[in-house]
Residue, then its C-alpha position, 0 to 999 in steps of 0.5 A: m584421446t590418449g591413454g585409452q580413456a575417453k573424456r566424458r562430456t558433462r552437461t552443465p545445468a541451465p542457470r535458474y533466473p529468479t522471477v521478479v516476485n522471488q527477487l522482491f520477496a528476497l529483498s523485502p527484509s532488507l528494504t524494510h530494515r534499510y528504508p523504513t520511510v519508503v515502506n511507510q510511504l508505500f503502505s500509506l497509499f492504501s490507508c484510510r482516514l476516519l472523517d467526522g467520527g465525533p458527535p454531529r455539530p450544527v452548521c449554520p450558513d447564516p448564523w442569524d437565521g436558525g432555519t439554515c442550521v443543519e447537522d454536519r454529518a455528510a462525510v461520516g466514515l472511512y475515506w482514502s487518504q490520497d483522495l478524500d472523495q473516495r470511500c474506503y470499504r473494509 
């Protein structure tokens, strides 16, 4: 080294790589603003539908025989919109 001064070596900090969760958190505002239909589709995966929410109606397999009529209330409640055989629990 010239001039009598030694050059000091400085240690460069290790680069910080964000985790996937941090990246998604940082991207979420731009995704919801730019792609609202994609976000709506993602949230619709978890949506539930109310089936048979109204008053019960008589269902008659044989309309000429009154003894076959029953009240149609077998599917009352919330069901998952992707599979209507799966009940939703809230």
